[in-house]
C-alpha positions as CSV (number, residue, x, y, z in Angstrom):
1,M,24.4,-35.4,32.0
2,H,21.3,-33.5,30.9
3,I,20.7,-35.5,27.8
4,S,22.1,-38.7,26.5
5,S,25.6,-38.4,25.1
6,D,26.6,-39.7,21.7
7,G,28.3,-42.7,23.3
8,E,25.1,-43.6,25.3
9,N,23.0,-43.2,22.2
10,A,25.4,-45.4,20.2
11,D,25.2,-48.0,23.0
12,K,21.3,-47.9,22.9
13,E,21.2,-48.3,19.1
14,S,23.8,-51.0,19.1
15,A,22.0,-53.0,21.8
16,T,18.7,-52.6,20.0
17,K,20.2,-53.7,16.7
18,H,21.7,-56.8,18.2
19,A,18.4,-57.5,19.9
20,L,16.7,-57.2,16.5
21,Y,19.2,-59.7,14.9
22,A,18.6,-62.2,17.8
23,G,14.8,-61.7,17.5
24,V,14.8,-62.4,13.7
25,L,16.9,-65.5,14.2
26,D,14.7,-66.7,17.1
27,T,11.6,-66.2,15.0
28,A,13.0,-68.2,12.1
29,V,14.1,-71.1,14.4
30,T,10.7,-71.0,16.2
31,L,8.9,-71.2,12.8
32,G,11.0,-74.1,11.8
33,A,10.2,-75.9,15.0
34,L,6.5,-75.2,14.6
35,L,6.4,-76.6,11.1
36,A,8.2,-79.8,12.2
37,A,6.0,-80.5,15.3
38,S,2.4,-80.9,16.4
39,S,2.2,-78.6,19.4
40,S,-0.1,-75.7,20.2
41,V,2.4,-74.2,22.6
42,L,4.9,-74.0,19.8
43,L,2.4,-72.1,17.8
44,A,1.9,-69.7,20.7
45,D,5.7,-69.5,21.0
46,F,6.1,-68.6,17.4
47,L,3.4,-65.9,17.4
48,K,4.8,-64.5,20.7
49,T,8.3,-64.4,19.3
50,S,7.2,-62.7,16.1
51,L,5.3,-60.0,18.0
52,E,8.3,-59.4,20.2
53,C,10.6,-59.1,17.2
54,I,8.2,-56.5,15.7
55,A,8.4,-54.6,19.0
56,V,12.2,-54.5,18.9
57,L,12.0,-53.4,15.3
58,L,9.8,-50.5,16.3
59,A,12.2,-49.6,19.1
60,W,15.1,-49.6,16.7
61,F,13.3,-47.4,14.2
62,S,12.4,-44.9,17.0
63,L,16.0,-44.8,18.2
64,R,17.2,-44.2,14.7
65,R,14.8,-41.3,14.4
66,I,15.9,-39.9,17.7
67,I,19.6,-40.2,17.2
68,H,20.1,-39.6,13.5
69,G,17.0,-37.4,12.8
70,R,17.3,-35.1,15.8
71,N,16.3,-31.5,15.0
72,E,16.6,-28.8,17.6
73,A,13.1,-27.6,16.6
74,F,11.6,-30.7,18.2
75,D,13.5,-30.8,21.5
76,Y,10.2,-30.6,23.4
77,G,8.6,-33.4,21.4
78,I,11.4,-35.9,20.6
79,G,11.1,-37.5,24.0
80,K,7.5,-38.5,23.3
81,L,8.7,-40.7,20.4
82,E,10.5,-42.9,22.9
83,S,7.5,-43.1,25.1
84,L,5.1,-43.7,22.2
85,S,7.4,-46.5,20.9
86,S,7.2,-48.0,24.4
87,V,3.4,-47.9,24.3
88,F,3.6,-49.9,21.0
89,V,5.9,-52.4,22.7
90,G,3.3,-52.8,25.5
91,V,0.5,-53.2,23.0
92,L,2.4,-56.0,21.2
93,M,3.2,-57.7,24.5
94,M,-0.6,-57.7,25.2
95,L,-1.3,-59.1,21.8
96,G,1.2,-61.9,22.6
97,V,-0.7,-62.5,25.8
98,C,-4.0,-62.9,23.9
99,V,-2.4,-65.3,21.5
100,I,-1.0,-67.5,24.2
101,V,-4.2,-67.5,26.3
102,V,-6.4,-68.4,23.2
103,N,-4.1,-71.3,22.3
104,A,-3.9,-72.5,25.9
105,V,-7.7,-72.5,26.2
106,L,-8.1,-74.4,22.9
107,N,-5.5,-76.9,24.0
108,I,-7.3,-77.4,27.3
109,M,-10.6,-78.0,25.5
110,S,-9.0,-80.4,23.0
111,P,-5.9,-81.8,24.7
112,S,-3.3,-83.8,22.8
113,H,0.3,-84.9,23.3
114,I,3.0,-83.0,21.6
115,S,5.1,-84.7,18.9
116,G,7.5,-84.2,16.1
117,V,11.2,-83.4,15.7
118,G,10.3,-79.7,16.1
119,V,9.9,-80.4,19.8
120,Y,13.6,-81.2,20.1
121,I,14.5,-78.2,17.9
122,S,12.5,-76.0,20.1
123,G,14.0,-77.4,23.3
124,V,17.5,-76.6,22.1
125,A,16.4,-73.2,20.9
126,Q,14.8,-72.4,24.3
127,V,18.2,-73.0,26.0
128,V,20.2,-71.0,23.5
129,F,17.9,-68.0,23.3
130,G,17.2,-68.2,27.0
131,V,20.9,-67.4,27.5
132,I,20.8,-64.7,24.8
133,N,17.6,-63.0,26.2
134,T,19.0,-63.1,29.7
135,R,22.2,-61.3,28.5
136,M,20.1,-58.8,26.5
137,A,17.9,-58.1,29.6
138,L,21.0,-57.5,31.8
139,H,22.6,-55.2,29.2
140,A,19.3,-53.2,28.9
141,R,19.2,-52.9,32.6
142,K,22.8,-51.5,32.7
143,L,21.9,-49.0,29.9
144,A,18.7,-48.0,31.8
145,R,20.7,-47.2,34.9
146,Q,23.1,-45.0,32.9
147,S,20.4,-43.0,31.1
148,T,16.7,-42.9,31.7
149,S,15.0,-44.1,28.5
150,P,11.5,-45.5,28.0
151,I,12.7,-47.6,25.0
152,I,15.5,-49.3,27.0
153,A,13.2,-49.8,30.0
154,A,10.7,-51.4,27.8
155,Q,13.4,-53.6,26.2
156,Q,14.5,-54.7,29.7
157,Q,10.9,-55.8,30.5
158,L,10.6,-57.4,27.1
159,F,13.8,-59.5,27.3
160,T,13.2,-60.5,30.9
161,S,9.7,-61.8,29.9
162,R,11.3,-63.6,26.9
163,A,13.9,-65.3,29.1
164,V,11.3,-66.4,31.6
165,G,9.2,-67.6,28.6
166,N,12.1,-69.7,27.3
167,V,12.4,-71.3,30.7
168,F,8.7,-72.2,31.0
169,I,8.4,-73.4,27.5
170,F,11.5,-75.6,27.9
171,L,10.2,-77.0,31.1
172,S,6.7,-77.6,29.6
173,L,8.2,-79.4,26.6
174,G,10.6,-81.5,28.8
175,L,7.9,-82.5,31.2
176,S,5.4,-83.3,28.4
177,M,8.0,-85.6,26.8
178,L,9.1,-87.2,30.1
179,L,5.6,-87.8,31.4
180,H,4.1,-88.7,28.0
181,D,2.5,-91.9,29.5
182,Q,0.6,-89.9,32.1
183,V,-3.0,-88.9,31.0
184,W,-2.8,-85.5,32.7
185,S,0.5,-84.6,30.9
186,V,-1.5,-83.2,28.0
187,Y,-2.3,-80.2,30.2
188,I,1.3,-79.3,31.0
189,D,1.7,-77.2,27.8
190,P,-1.4,-75.0,28.2
191,V,-0.8,-74.4,32.0
192,A,2.8,-73.4,31.4
193,S,1.6,-71.1,28.6
194,L,-0.9,-69.4,30.9
195,I,1.9,-68.8,33.4
196,V,4.1,-67.2,30.7
197,A,1.1,-65.1,29.6
198,A,0.5,-63.9,33.1
199,F,4.2,-62.8,33.4
200,I,4.2,-61.0,30.1
201,G,0.9,-59.3,30.9
202,F,2.3,-58.1,34.2
203,S,5.4,-56.7,32.4
204,A,3.2,-55.0,29.8
205,V,1.2,-53.2,32.5
206,G,4.5,-51.8,33.9
207,V,5.4,-50.6,30.4
208,F,2.0,-48.9,29.9
209,T,2.2,-47.2,33.3
210,D,5.6,-45.7,32.7
211,S,5.1,-44.8,29.1
212,F,1.7,-43.1,29.5
213,N,3.1,-41.2,32.5
214,D,5.9,-39.9,30.3
215,L,3.6,-38.9,27.4
216,L,1.9,-36.4,29.6
217,D,3.6,-33.0,29.7
218,K,3.7,-31.8,33.3
219,T,5.7,-29.7,35.7
220,L,8.5,-31.1,37.8
221,D,8.1,-33.1,40.9
222,E,8.3,-31.1,44.2
223,E,11.6,-32.9,44.9
224,L,13.2,-31.5,41.7
225,Q,11.7,-28.1,42.3
226,M,13.4,-28.0,45.6
227,V,16.7,-28.8,43.9
228,I,16.3,-25.7,41.8
229,T,15.3,-23.6,44.8
230,R,18.2,-24.7,46.9
231,E,20.6,-24.0,44.0
232,L,19.3,-20.4,43.6
233,V,19.4,-19.8,47.4
234,T,23.0,-21.0,47.4
235,H,23.9,-18.4,44.8
236,F,21.6,-15.6,46.1
237,D,24.5,-13.1,46.1
238,Q,25.1,-13.6,42.4
239,Y,21.9,-12.0,41.2
240,D,19.5,-9.2,42.1
241,A,16.1,-10.7,41.4
242,L,14.4,-13.9,40.2
243,H,11.9,-13.1,37.4
244,G,10.6,-16.6,36.7
245,I,11.2,-20.3,36.4
246,R,9.7,-22.5,33.7
247,S,10.0,-26.3,33.9
248,R,8.4,-29.2,32.2
249,R,8.9,-32.9,31.3
250,S,8.8,-34.2,27.8
251,G,9.2,-38.0,27.7
252,S,12.3,-38.8,29.7
253,H,13.7,-35.3,29.3
254,V,13.4,-32.3,31.7
255,F,13.5,-28.7,30.4
256,I,14.2,-25.9,32.8
257,E,14.3,-22.1,32.0
258,I,15.4,-19.6,34.7
259,F,15.2,-15.9,34.3
260,L,17.5,-13.8,36.5
261,E,18.2,-10.1,36.9
262,C,21.8,-9.1,37.6
263,D,23.6,-5.8,38.5
264,A,23.7,-3.6,35.4
265,D,27.3,-2.6,36.3
266,R,28.5,-6.2,36.2
267,K,30.6,-7.4,33.3
268,V,28.7,-9.6,30.9
269,G,31.6,-12.1,31.0
270,D,31.2,-12.5,34.8
271,V,27.5,-12.9,34.5
272,Q,27.9,-15.6,31.9
273,V,30.4,-17.5,34.1
274,F,27.8,-17.5,36.8
275,F,25.0,-18.7,34.4
276,D,27.2,-21.5,33.1
277,A,28.1,-22.6,36.6
278,L,24.4,-22.6,37.6
279,R,23.4,-24.5,34.5
280,T,26.1,-27.1,34.9
281,S,25.3,-27.7,38.6
282,L,21.6,-28.2,37.9
283,E,22.1,-30.5,35.0
284,G,24.4,-32.6,37.1
285,K,21.8,-32.9,39.9
286,I,18.8,-33.4,37.7
287,P,19.2,-36.4,35.3
288,N,18.3,-35.9,31.6
289,S,17.8,-32.2,32.1
290,R,18.5,-29.2,29.8
291,V,18.8,-25.9,31.6
292,V,18.7,-22.5,30.1
293,V,19.6,-19.5,32.3
294,G,18.9,-16.0,30.9
295,L,18.9,-12.3,31.8
296,S,15.6,-10.6,32.3
297,R,14.5,-7.2,33.6
298,T,10.8,-8.0,33.3
299,R,8.9,-10.6,35.2
300,V,8.2,-13.7,33.1
301,A,4.6,-14.9,33.1
């Protein structure tokens, strides 16, 4: 399809809303664990989770604006909102990395054993939300395959990093408790935190790369231009002259305008049937595209 259908948009919004609910609950549980324990890694976990929850909230607001506030006058710009939201997600992910790294360095400089009932609360929470985040990441991956969307792609990266973070934090807490008698065990938390930070940072770089690329308006790739050319060559007997092709990307969407000249003696209805067939064929071959085919007797600049 050339743009996301109502069903696909509803799936995106529903997935983001459920992710937001899970994020709020995760943040609340993590805060409770932090207050009931003495652990710098739990502080990092709380700040990271809070930033991630804000990122999902921004994504939800953007999707609401795209789906419910769509206006035909902004067709060329609405795709940028998705990409811009993804940039914010990447920024917040990098902030999370900074928080984790700072706390890890402080913990390495002044090491101490973790303690408190909050450690056990966090351990259980890591398992529960690890499962939830894994399912969210898989669902986002499924949606991303159905329809190209910077927001959904960013969420896939985000929930994957959260799931991996759950695993590492659970392991760090478990090993710190099991190896409490070992002097070097005080460094388990900060080392695990740095590994989590590295993974989140790697994911954030991917989000930035994709989002900034989508924010730049540009012509179509040569491969997609060849699709248009082949389609026009296939139907060369249906029109007299090609007066111009305009194409551009805006966010995840592709806009194509084709100007053709047809025999003046042809019935308008027959010409329209050809135009509709050409438009449908191109939109089927070029994902997230909107194609307009029009009559023209003058060359388009």
